[in-house]
N, C-alpha and C positions, 0 to 999 in steps of 0.2 A: 504494499499499500504506499502511495506516494503523497505527499503533501505538495498540493500546487498552491503556488504564491498568487498573490493578485496579479503579477505581471504575466504568469503562465496562461491566465485564462482569456480567450477572445470572446468579445460581445460583438453580436450582429450590429452593423452599421445602421445607424438611423440618421436621417437628415433633420436638423432642427428646423421648425417651422420659421419662415421668413415673414417678419413683421414689418410692415411700412409704417413708421410714425411721421405723423405732421404736428409740427408746433405752431399754434396760432395765439398771438397776444391778445389779451383780454383783461379787464378790469373787474376786480372783486370789491366787495365791502367787508370791512373787516372791523368788528366792533367786540368789546368784552361785555359778557353777560354774566350777571349773577348766578351762584347755583344756588336754587330755591332751598333745598333740603338743607343746606348748612343754615340758612337764614332761621328757618323754620325750628330747626334743632336748637341753634342758640337761644331763641326767644322761648322755647318750652322749658330749656334748662334754668334760664333766667327766672321764669315763672314759677318754676318748683323750687329753687332756692328761696325765693321772696315769700312764698306760701308757708315753707318750713319755718322760715325766721319769724313769720307773723303769728304762725299758729303756736308756737312754742314759746313766744315772747310775750304773749298776753296771759294775764292771771287766768287761772283755772281752779274753780271749786267743785271738788268732786261730789260733796254732799248735795248741792243745788242743781247740779248741771244734768240737763235731760240726756245729753249725748256724751260719749267718752271723747277724750282729746282724740284719740285715734281715728275715730269716726268723723269726727270734723275734719280731722287732716285729711284722711282719705279722700271725702267728698270735695273738700277744697282743692286738694292737689289735682284730682280729676278734671274739674272745672277750669282752674289755673293752666294747666298744660293745654288743654284744648283752646283757650283763648291765646295763649303764648303762641301756639302753631299758626293760629289764623293772623296774629300781629305780625308774625315773621314772614309770613307770605305776602302780606300787604306791604311791608319794608322791601322786601325783594322785588315785588312790582314796580314800586316807585324808584328803587334803584336802577331797574332795567329802563325805564323810561328816562332816566337822567342819563344813562350810558348811551342812549340812542342819539344823543346831540354830538358824541364823540366818534361818529361812523367816519373811517378813512376809506379813501379808494386807493388801492394797490394795484400795481401791474402784475399780472402772472401769466404764465403760459399754458395754454389748454392743450395737452398732448392726446391727440387720437390716434389709435393705431388699428391698421386693417392688417388681416392675414393673406398675404399672397399665397397663390398655389404654387409650390415648387415642384418640377417635373420629377417624377419619379419613375425608376425603370418598369414598374407595372403597367404604367399607362401607354407604353409603346407597344405597339402590336403589328 
């Protein structure tokens, strides 16, 4: 049994397809847009931090309270995070409107390619 190295193997010859590329100059608009999820997540976290501070900083009397501090915190957290998400989305929308003013036109090349038929030995008869 002999080991054949990679240089001992012969592969059938295949012709690479011929591609004709055409470059056309064109102008494109470039602007930065905010990432909505980042804004929404930031405002949700800020709302959660604020409601945590408010809930545990206020005085609490366990004997006269109808709901426990955990229940109040849970409901307040639920509503504040939802409101924080909505405020974050609105702030991202405003940031996007402001960023539309800074649209720049940049020259770019549009490259289109077409596949040319290469003559193959099978086609000749």
